[in-house]
C-alpha positions as CSV (number, residue, x, y, z in Angstrom):
1,M,223.1,104.3,71.9
2,A,223.5,101.2,69.7
3,A,222.8,103.1,66.5
4,P,225.7,105.6,66.7
5,K,228.1,102.8,67.6
6,K,227.0,100.9,64.5
7,G,227.4,104.0,62.4
8,R,231.0,104.4,63.6
9,S,231.7,100.8,63.0
10,H,230.3,101.0,59.6
11,G,232.3,104.1,58.8
12,A,235.4,102.5,60.0
13,Q,234.8,99.4,57.9
14,S,233.9,101.4,54.8
15,R,237.1,103.5,54.6
16,P,240.0,101.1,54.8
17,G,241.0,102.1,51.2
18,R,241.8,105.6,52.3
19,T,244.2,104.3,55.0
20,L,245.9,102.0,52.5
21,A,246.2,104.9,50.0
22,F,247.7,107.1,52.7
23,I,250.5,104.6,53.6
24,L,251.2,103.8,49.9
25,I,251.5,107.5,49.1
26,A,253.8,107.9,52.1
27,M,256.0,105.0,50.9
28,V,256.2,106.6,47.4
29,A,257.1,110.0,48.8
30,L,259.8,108.6,51.0
31,T,261.2,106.5,48.2
32,G,261.2,109.5,45.9
33,G,263.0,111.5,48.5
34,M,265.6,108.9,48.8
35,F,266.4,108.9,45.1
36,L,266.2,112.7,44.9
37,S,268.7,113.0,47.8
38,G,271.2,111.0,45.8
39,H,271.6,108.4,48.6
40,T,270.1,105.0,47.6
41,T,272.0,102.9,50.1
42,P,272.4,103.2,53.9
43,R,275.6,104.6,55.2
44,L,277.8,101.9,56.6
45,G,279.8,101.8,59.8
46,I,283.5,101.2,60.0
47,D,283.0,97.5,60.5
48,L,281.1,97.2,57.1
49,A,282.7,100.0,55.1
50,G,286.2,100.3,56.5
51,G,287.7,103.6,57.5
52,T,290.6,105.2,59.3
53,S,292.1,104.3,62.6
54,I,294.2,106.9,64.5
55,T,296.4,106.0,67.5
56,L,297.1,108.9,69.9
57,K,299.7,108.8,72.7
58,A,299.1,110.9,75.8
59,K,301.8,113.0,77.4
60,S,302.0,115.3,80.3
61,E,302.5,119.1,79.9
62,P,305.7,120.5,81.5
63,G,305.3,121.0,85.2
64,Q,302.5,118.4,85.4
65,K,303.0,115.2,87.5
66,N,301.0,112.0,87.0
67,A,298.7,113.8,84.6
68,V,298.4,110.7,82.5
69,N,295.9,108.8,84.7
70,Q,292.7,106.9,84.1
71,T,290.5,109.9,85.0
72,N,292.1,112.2,82.5
73,M,292.2,109.5,79.8
74,N,288.4,108.8,80.2
75,T,287.7,112.6,80.1
76,A,289.8,112.9,76.9
77,V,287.9,109.9,75.3
78,S,284.6,111.6,76.1
79,I,285.7,115.0,74.6
80,I,287.2,113.5,71.5
81,E,284.1,111.4,70.9
82,R,281.8,114.5,71.2
83,R,284.1,116.5,68.9
84,V,284.2,113.9,66.2
85,N,280.4,113.3,66.3
86,G,280.0,117.1,66.3
87,L,281.5,117.1,62.8
88,G,278.7,114.8,61.6
89,V,280.9,111.7,61.9
90,T,278.7,109.1,63.7
91,E,279.4,105.5,64.6
92,S,283.0,106.5,65.4
93,E,284.8,104.5,68.0
94,V,286.9,106.1,70.6
95,Q,288.5,103.9,73.3
96,T,291.6,103.7,75.4
97,Q,294.3,101.1,74.8
98,G,296.7,100.5,77.6
99,S,297.4,103.3,80.1
100,D,298.4,106.1,77.7
101,N,296.9,105.4,74.2
102,I,293.6,106.3,72.6
103,I,292.3,104.6,69.5
104,V,289.9,106.6,67.2
105,N,288.2,104.7,64.4
106,I,286.4,106.9,61.8
107,P,284.1,105.3,59.2
108,K,285.0,105.7,55.5
109,G,283.1,108.3,53.6
110,T,282.8,110.8,56.5
111,N,284.8,113.9,57.3
112,E,287.9,111.9,58.0
113,A,290.3,114.7,57.3
114,Q,288.5,117.2,59.6
115,A,288.2,114.6,62.3
116,R,291.9,113.8,62.1
117,E,292.7,117.4,62.6
118,Q,290.5,117.8,65.7
119,V,290.8,114.4,67.6
120,G,294.1,115.3,69.2
121,T,293.8,119.1,69.4
122,T,294.4,120.2,72.9
123,A,292.2,123.3,72.4
124,Q,293.8,125.4,75.2
125,L,292.0,128.7,75.0
126,Y,293.4,131.8,76.8
127,F,292.7,135.5,76.9
128,R,296.0,137.3,77.5
129,P,296.7,141.0,77.6
130,V,298.9,142.3,74.8
131,L,302.2,143.9,76.0
132,T,304.0,144.4,72.7
133,V,303.3,143.7,69.1
134,A,305.7,143.8,66.1
135,A,306.1,142.5,62.6
136,G,306.3,138.7,62.4
137,A,309.8,138.5,60.8
138,P,312.9,138.5,63.0
139,T,313.8,142.0,64.3
140,P,316.9,143.4,62.5
141,E,320.0,144.5,64.3
142,P,320.3,148.2,65.2
143,S,322.6,148.7,62.2
144,A,320.1,147.3,59.8
145,S,317.2,149.1,58.2
146,P,314.5,150.1,60.8
147,S,311.9,148.5,58.6
148,G,310.9,145.1,60.0
149,S,307.8,144.3,58.0
150,G,306.7,140.7,58.0
151,K,307.6,138.4,55.1
152,G,304.5,136.2,55.4
153,K,302.1,136.1,52.5
154,A,298.6,137.2,53.0
155,T,296.6,133.9,53.1
156,D,293.5,135.3,54.7
157,K,291.9,138.6,55.7
158,A,291.3,139.0,59.5
159,T,289.2,141.6,61.1
160,D,289.1,140.8,64.8
161,K,286.7,142.3,67.3
162,A,285.0,141.6,70.6
163,T,281.5,142.6,71.6
164,D,279.5,142.3,74.7
165,G,276.2,141.0,73.4
166,G,275.7,144.3,71.5
167,K,276.3,146.4,74.6
168,G,280.0,147.0,74.7
169,K,282.1,148.3,71.9
170,A,285.6,147.5,70.8
171,S,287.7,148.7,67.9
172,S,287.6,146.3,64.9
173,T,291.3,146.3,64.1
174,P,294.4,146.1,66.2
175,T,296.1,149.5,66.2
176,A,299.7,148.4,66.5
177,S,302.0,149.2,63.6
178,P,304.0,146.3,62.2
179,T,307.2,148.2,61.9
180,S,309.6,148.9,64.8
181,S,313.3,148.9,65.6
182,A,315.2,146.6,67.9
183,T,316.1,148.9,70.7
184,P,312.6,150.4,71.3
185,Q,311.1,146.9,71.2
186,G,313.5,145.7,73.9
187,R,312.5,148.6,76.1
188,A,308.8,147.9,75.4
189,V,309.2,144.3,76.5
190,T,311.1,145.3,79.6
191,D,308.6,148.0,80.5
192,G,305.6,145.7,79.8
193,L,306.8,143.1,82.2
194,K,307.2,145.4,85.2
195,A,305.4,144.7,88.5
196,D,303.0,141.7,88.0
197,S,303.3,141.6,84.3
198,S,299.9,143.3,83.8
199,P,299.5,146.4,81.7
200,S,299.7,149.7,83.5
201,P,299.6,153.3,82.3
202,S,303.3,153.8,83.1
203,A,304.3,150.7,81.2
204,S,303.0,151.4,77.7
205,A,304.6,150.9,74.3
206,S,303.5,153.2,71.5
207,A,302.2,151.8,68.2
208,S,305.0,153.4,66.3
209,G,307.6,151.6,68.3
210,K,308.9,154.8,70.1
211,P,309.7,154.0,73.7
212,T,308.0,155.9,76.5
213,P,310.7,157.3,78.9
214,S,310.9,155.1,81.9
215,A,313.5,154.6,84.6
216,S,314.0,150.9,84.3
217,S,316.8,148.8,85.6
218,T,318.5,145.9,83.9
219,P,315.9,143.2,83.3
220,D,316.1,140.0,85.2
221,P,317.2,136.8,83.3
222,A,313.6,135.6,82.7
223,T,312.7,138.9,81.1
224,A,315.9,138.9,79.1
225,A,315.2,135.4,77.8
226,L,311.7,136.4,76.8
227,Q,313.0,139.5,75.1
228,K,315.5,137.5,73.1
229,K,312.8,134.9,72.1
230,F,310.6,137.7,71.0
231,T,313.4,139.4,69.0
232,D,314.5,136.2,67.3
233,L,311.0,134.9,66.5
234,N,310.2,134.4,62.9
235,C,306.4,133.9,62.6
236,T,306.7,132.9,59.0
237,D,308.4,129.7,60.0
238,K,305.8,127.1,61.1
239,A,308.4,125.1,63.2
240,A,309.4,128.3,65.0
241,R,305.8,129.1,65.8
242,S,305.1,125.7,67.3
243,Q,308.4,125.7,69.4
244,V,307.9,129.1,70.9
245,T,304.7,128.2,72.7
246,S,305.8,124.7,73.8
247,G,305.8,124.4,77.6
248,V,304.5,127.9,78.4
249,K,302.4,128.0,81.6
250,P,299.2,130.0,81.7
251,E,300.4,132.1,84.6
252,D,303.6,133.1,82.8
253,P,304.1,135.7,80.1
254,A,304.4,134.3,76.6
255,V,305.5,135.0,73.0
256,A,303.0,134.1,70.2
257,C,302.2,134.7,66.6
258,G,299.1,135.8,64.8
259,K,297.9,137.5,61.6
260,N,296.8,141.1,61.4
261,S,294.0,142.6,59.4
262,S,296.1,142.5,56.2
263,G,296.8,138.8,56.6
264,Q,300.5,139.5,57.6
265,W,302.2,137.7,60.4
266,E,302.7,139.6,63.7
267,K,304.4,138.5,66.9
268,Y,303.3,139.4,70.4
269,V,304.5,139.6,73.9
270,L,301.5,138.6,76.0
271,G,300.9,138.8,79.7
272,P,299.7,136.0,82.0
273,A,296.3,134.4,81.0
274,E,293.4,136.2,82.6
275,V,290.6,134.0,81.2
276,N,290.8,130.4,80.0
277,G,288.7,128.0,77.9
278,K,287.0,126.5,81.0
279,D,285.4,129.9,81.5
280,V,283.6,129.6,78.1
281,D,280.1,128.1,78.6
282,K,279.3,127.5,74.9
283,A,280.4,128.6,71.4
284,Q,278.4,128.8,68.2
285,A,279.2,129.6,64.6
286,T,276.7,132.2,63.3
287,I,276.5,134.9,60.6
288,N,276.9,138.5,61.7
289,Q,273.7,140.3,60.6
290,Q,275.5,143.6,59.9
291,T,278.6,142.3,58.0
292,G,277.2,139.0,56.6
293,A,280.4,137.3,57.7
294,W,280.8,134.1,59.7
295,V,281.8,134.7,63.3
296,V,282.1,132.6,66.5
297,N,280.0,133.8,69.4
298,M,281.1,132.7,72.9
299,D,279.1,132.8,76.1
300,F,281.0,132.8,79.4
301,T,280.1,131.2,82.6
302,S,279.3,133.4,85.6
303,G,282.8,133.2,86.9
304,G,284.3,133.6,83.4
305,S,282.1,136.7,82.8
306,K,283.5,138.3,85.9
307,K,287.1,137.6,84.9
308,F,286.4,138.9,81.4
309,A,284.9,142.1,82.7
310,K,287.9,142.6,85.0
311,I,290.5,142.3,82.3
312,T,288.6,144.4,79.7
313,S,288.1,147.1,82.4
314,K,291.9,147.3,82.8
315,L,292.6,147.2,79.1
316,S,290.1,149.9,78.2
317,Q,292.2,152.4,80.2
318,Q,295.5,151.7,78.4
319,Q,297.0,153.1,75.2
320,P,297.6,151.0,72.1
321,P,298.8,148.3,71.8
322,M,298.3,147.6,75.5
323,N,294.5,148.1,75.2
324,Q,294.3,144.8,73.2
325,F,293.8,141.3,74.5
326,A,294.8,138.3,72.5
327,I,292.6,135.3,72.1
328,V,295.1,132.5,72.1
329,L,294.1,129.0,70.9
330,D,296.8,126.3,71.3
331,G,299.5,128.9,71.3
332,D,298.3,130.8,68.2
333,V,296.7,134.3,68.4
334,V,293.3,133.9,66.7
335,S,292.5,137.5,67.1
336,A,293.8,140.5,69.1
337,P,291.0,143.1,69.3
338,S,291.3,146.5,71.0
339,V,289.0,147.3,74.0
340,S,287.4,150.7,74.6
341,S,285.0,149.7,77.4
342,T,284.3,147.0,79.9
343,L,282.9,143.9,78.4
344,S,281.3,140.9,80.1
345,G,278.9,138.0,79.4
346,S,279.8,137.1,75.8
347,A,282.4,137.8,73.1
348,E,282.5,137.5,69.3
349,I,285.5,136.2,67.4
350,S,285.4,137.4,63.8
351,G,287.9,137.1,61.0
352,S,288.4,135.4,57.7
353,F,286.1,132.6,58.7
354,D,284.1,130.6,56.2
355,Q,281.2,128.4,57.4
356,Q,283.4,125.3,57.9
357,S,286.3,127.0,59.8
358,A,283.8,128.9,62.0
359,Q,282.0,125.7,62.9
360,D,285.3,123.8,63.5
361,L,286.4,126.5,65.9
362,A,283.1,126.6,67.7
363,N,283.1,122.8,67.9
364,V,286.5,122.7,69.6
365,L,285.6,125.5,72.0
366,S,282.1,124.0,72.9
367,Y,283.4,120.6,73.8
368,G,286.3,121.9,75.9
369,A,290.0,121.5,76.1
370,L,291.6,118.0,76.5
371,P,293.2,117.5,79.9
372,L,296.3,116.1,78.2
373,S,298.5,116.6,75.2
374,F,298.4,113.9,72.5
375,Q,300.9,112.9,69.8
376,E,299.7,111.1,66.7
377,Q,301.4,107.8,66.7
378,S,299.9,106.1,63.7
379,V,297.2,106.4,61.1
380,T,296.1,103.2,59.4
381,T,293.3,102.3,56.9
382,V,290.8,99.7,58.2
383,T,289.4,97.3,55.6
384,A,285.9,96.0,55.7
385,A,286.9,92.4,54.9
386,L,286.1,91.0,58.3
387,G,282.9,93.0,58.7
388,G,281.9,92.0,55.2
389,E,282.3,88.3,56.0
390,Q,280.2,88.7,59.2
391,L,277.6,90.6,57.4
392,H,277.4,87.9,54.7
393,A,276.9,85.3,57.5
394,G,274.4,87.5,59.2
395,L,272.4,88.0,56.1
396,I,272.4,84.2,55.4
397,A,271.1,83.6,58.9
398,G,268.4,86.3,58.5
399,A,267.3,84.8,55.2
400,I,267.0,81.4,56.7
401,G,265.0,82.8,59.6
402,L,262.7,84.7,57.2
403,L,262.3,81.6,55.1
404,L,261.2,79.5,58.2
405,V,258.8,82.3,59.1
406,V,257.3,82.3,55.6
407,I,256.9,78.5,55.6
408,Y,255.2,78.5,59.0
409,L,252.8,81.3,57.9
410,V,251.9,79.5,54.7
411,V,251.4,76.1,56.3
412,Y,249.5,77.3,59.4
413,Y,247.6,80.4,58.1
414,R,247.3,79.6,54.4
415,G,245.5,82.5,52.7
416,L,246.2,84.8,55.6
417,S,249.9,84.4,55.0
418,L,249.5,86.6,51.9
419,I,248.5,89.5,54.3
420,A,251.4,88.8,56.6
421,L,253.9,88.6,53.7
422,A,252.6,91.8,52.2
423,S,252.9,93.5,55.6
424,L,256.5,92.2,56.0
425,M,257.4,93.6,52.6
426,V,255.9,97.0,53.4
427,S,257.8,97.0,56.8
428,A,261.1,96.1,55.0
429,I,260.7,98.9,52.4
430,L,260.0,101.5,55.0
431,T,262.9,100.3,57.2
432,Y,265.4,100.4,54.3
433,V,264.2,103.8,53.0
434,I,264.2,105.5,56.4
435,M,267.7,104.1,57.3
436,T,269.0,105.4,54.0
437,L,267.5,108.9,54.6
438,L,268.8,109.0,58.2
439,G,272.3,108.7,56.9
440,P,272.7,112.2,55.5
441,A,270.0,113.6,57.9
442,I,271.5,112.7,61.3
443,G,274.6,110.7,60.3
444,F,273.1,107.3,61.1
445,A,275.4,104.5,59.9
446,L,274.5,100.8,59.6
447,N,276.8,98.5,61.5
448,L,276.7,94.8,62.3
449,P,274.7,95.2,65.6
450,A,272.2,97.4,63.7
451,V,271.8,94.6,61.1
452,C,271.1,92.2,64.0
453,G,268.5,94.6,65.3
454,A,266.8,94.6,61.9
455,I,266.8,90.8,61.9
456,V,265.3,90.6,65.4
457,A,262.6,92.9,64.2
458,I,261.3,90.3,61.7
459,G,260.1,88.2,64.7
460,I,258.5,91.3,66.4
461,T,256.6,92.2,63.3
462,A,255.4,88.7,62.6
463,D,254.3,88.3,66.2
464,S,251.9,91.3,65.7
465,F,250.3,89.7,62.7
466,I,249.9,86.4,64.6
467,V,248.2,88.1,67.5
468,F,245.6,89.7,65.1
469,F,245.0,86.6,63.2
470,E,244.5,84.5,66.3
471,R,242.0,87.0,67.7
472,I,240.0,86.7,64.4
473,R,240.1,82.9,64.5
474,D,238.9,82.9,68.1
475,E,235.8,85.0,67.0
476,I,235.1,82.6,64.2
477,R,235.3,79.7,66.6
478,E,232.5,81.4,68.6
479,G,230.3,81.0,65.5
480,R,230.6,84.5,64.0
481,S,231.1,85.3,60.4
482,L,234.3,86.9,59.1
483,R,233.4,90.6,58.8
484,P,232.1,91.0,62.4
485,S,235.0,88.8,63.6
486,V,237.6,91.2,62.1
487,E,236.0,94.2,63.8
488,R,235.5,92.5,67.1
489,A,239.0,91.0,67.2
490,W,240.8,94.3,66.4
491,P,240.3,96.2,69.7
492,R,241.6,93.2,71.7
493,A,244.5,92.5,69.3
494,R,245.3,96.3,69.2
495,R,245.8,96.4,73.0
496,T,248.0,93.4,73.0
497,I,250.2,94.7,70.1
498,L,250.6,98.1,71.7
499,V,251.6,96.7,75.0
500,S,254.1,94.3,73.4
501,D,255.6,96.9,71.2
502,F,255.8,99.4,74.1
503,V,257.9,97.0,76.1
504,S,260.2,96.3,73.2
505,F,260.6,100.1,72.5
506,L,261.2,100.8,76.2
507,A,264.0,98.1,76.3
508,A,265.5,99.6,73.1
509,A,265.4,103.2,74.6
510,V,267.1,102.1,77.8
511,L,269.7,100.2,75.9
512,F,270.4,103.2,73.7
513,V,270.8,105.5,76.7
514,V,273.0,103.3,78.9
515,T,275.4,101.9,76.2
516,V,277.9,103.4,73.8
517,G,279.4,102.6,70.5
518,K,278.0,99.8,68.4
519,V,275.5,98.6,70.9
520,Q,273.6,101.9,70.3
521,G,273.3,100.9,66.7
522,F,271.4,97.7,67.7
523,A,269.2,99.7,70.1
524,F,268.4,102.4,67.6
525,T,267.5,99.9,64.9
526,L,265.3,97.8,67.3
527,G,263.5,101.0,68.4
528,L,263.0,102.2,64.8
529,T,261.6,98.9,63.6
530,T,259.3,98.6,66.6
531,V,257.7,102.0,65.8
532,L,257.4,100.9,62.2
533,D,255.7,97.7,63.3
534,V,252.9,99.8,64.9
535,V,252.6,101.9,61.8
536,V,252.4,98.9,59.4
537,V,249.8,97.0,61.6
538,F,247.6,100.0,62.0
539,L,247.8,101.5,58.6
540,F,248.3,98.5,56.4
541,T,247.5,95.1,57.9
542,K,244.2,96.0,59.5
543,P,242.8,97.9,56.5
544,L,243.9,95.2,54.1
545,M,242.3,92.5,56.3
546,T,239.1,94.6,56.4
547,I,239.0,94.7,52.6
548,L,239.8,91.0,52.1
549,A,237.1,90.0,54.6
550,R,234.5,91.2,52.0
551,K,235.9,88.9,49.4
552,K,234.1,85.6,48.9
553,F,237.3,83.5,49.2
554,F,237.9,84.6,52.8
555,A,234.3,85.4,53.8
556,S,233.0,82.0,52.8
557,G,235.6,80.2,54.8
558,H,237.4,78.5,51.9
559,P,239.6,75.6,53.2
560,W,242.7,77.5,51.8
561,S,241.8,80.8,53.3
562,G,243.0,79.9,56.8
563,L,239.6,80.8,58.1
564,D,237.6,77.6,57.5
565,P,235.1,77.3,60.4
566,K,235.1,73.5,60.4
567,R,238.9,73.3,60.5
568,L,238.9,75.8,63.3
569,G,236.3,73.8,65.3
570,A,233.7,76.6,65.2
571,K,230.7,76.2,67.5
572,P,227.4,76.2,65.7
573,P,225.2,79.2,66.5
574,L,222.7,78.7,69.3
575,R,219.0,78.7,68.2
576,R,216.0,78.1,70.4
577,T,213.4,75.8,68.7
578,R,209.7,76.6,68.6
579,R,207.5,74.5,70.8
580,A,203.8,73.8,70.2
581,P,201.3,75.5,72.6
582,G,200.8,73.4,75.7
583,S,203.9,71.3,75.2
584,P,206.0,70.7,78.2
585,V,209.2,72.8,78.6
586,G,212.1,70.6,77.8
587,P,215.8,71.0,77.1
588,V,216.7,73.5,74.3
589,D,217.4,72.0,71.0
590,T,220.3,73.3,68.9
591,K,221.0,72.7,65.3
592,E,223.9,73.7,63.1
593,A,223.4,76.8,60.9
């Protein structure tokens, strides 16, 4: 059994060059990838690079009392942080200030403009039945020309549809005509709001604007007000579009604007919301395999699926335009597809999306609606002056600490310090390159706490070398030569290093999970450098020590090698002396080798 063990040991000792070659090739490959990616420096956090600070003021929606409370503010902070990070903006800071303000800090060089657009977006999503649709320009008086086509310019091409995971079918284009006269539209609004404001076969408006005969009485004041708002609405006016949806409750009928398949503005009278954004389980931007266009797929919750099936079942029995449902996001009609059969489970929003706009919409829908409305109070630019000063001081402290470590290694370990310094250099190169590559890969940004984590890692890495060196020196003190000492010391040192690094990594992982913001940067860097410490010790320090143990300078125990047996107080090897035949047995003599 001893022979195979020797063979394995001999093989392990004879191949350290392969291990060194592997890690050196890996370093070259990572460094080359860094230069090829065009990123040669790590991404910096807002404290080191500066950025944008946005102040949002919370306000309650009409009809809500005491909505601005600590619970809703904390929920809003969580949603905004997930939205901003969902755009690839990491190391962002989202925190409350006072009772009704939220501060959002976005690092420089990231998607600042996109993040600014989405941080305060309420993202109220509703599915409402369409009662009436007409051109987006104000409806002319009866004496005017019957043509009321919209004046808006075609800025995009929309083709809206809803699908049921490939099972249900819906028409791909809203079928309402954009031309109508004032009187018929007034009748359509009145008829569409009869009973419980839900569409019914007796309350339909034709796509051509011709009214269906119906014995209707004079509309109530609320209906008349809604009709006047619809008649006067000019969807080509941005201010008018924002005002018409302000303060509308989900359970009330609403007037809204959207674009048709030609990119022209249309205005809608919509019934009460049947499904809302909370009923959406998740949303994802994907490419439609048939059309090749970007779409947003939504999956509903079990309750939302039932609601969606109920409303589409009703709509599938109506005539145009009352067989359409409008997908309304923050008061704007994103799409208004027709329904020809009952749908449930999922839906697809398609239109003039490019990849970015589809992902933005999916991002907002996935992370939910804010419980409050927010008004942007201020947007300021944050400079990196203070962070730069702290970084400068931190780097000086790190350099002093590293210098002290180097002095200690040289004085105490002498020649062995060359192995330790080479290992520290390899660890530093790998840490820098990987941090640089993680910037574009996962959005990692280096902040001040992360720099502190890297400085702390110097001590962790140096500690691993010391454990290995001391194990070797202990073997030499027992009277063994250097080469067997290295191989005997490694298993015991390996166990100690792994246990120590595991504890360090576990602490970093727990810290990363239970903390937020900048402290996570410290935990992430500490965990990364701990893993790299294991890699460097196993793939660089140990093989290099094995190779140098064969060199005369170290193997002979030169006084400057750090492995001098006399300086270490090595015990001489025990040797039993020969005794002459018949001589009495006495104490065993020893002599120094």
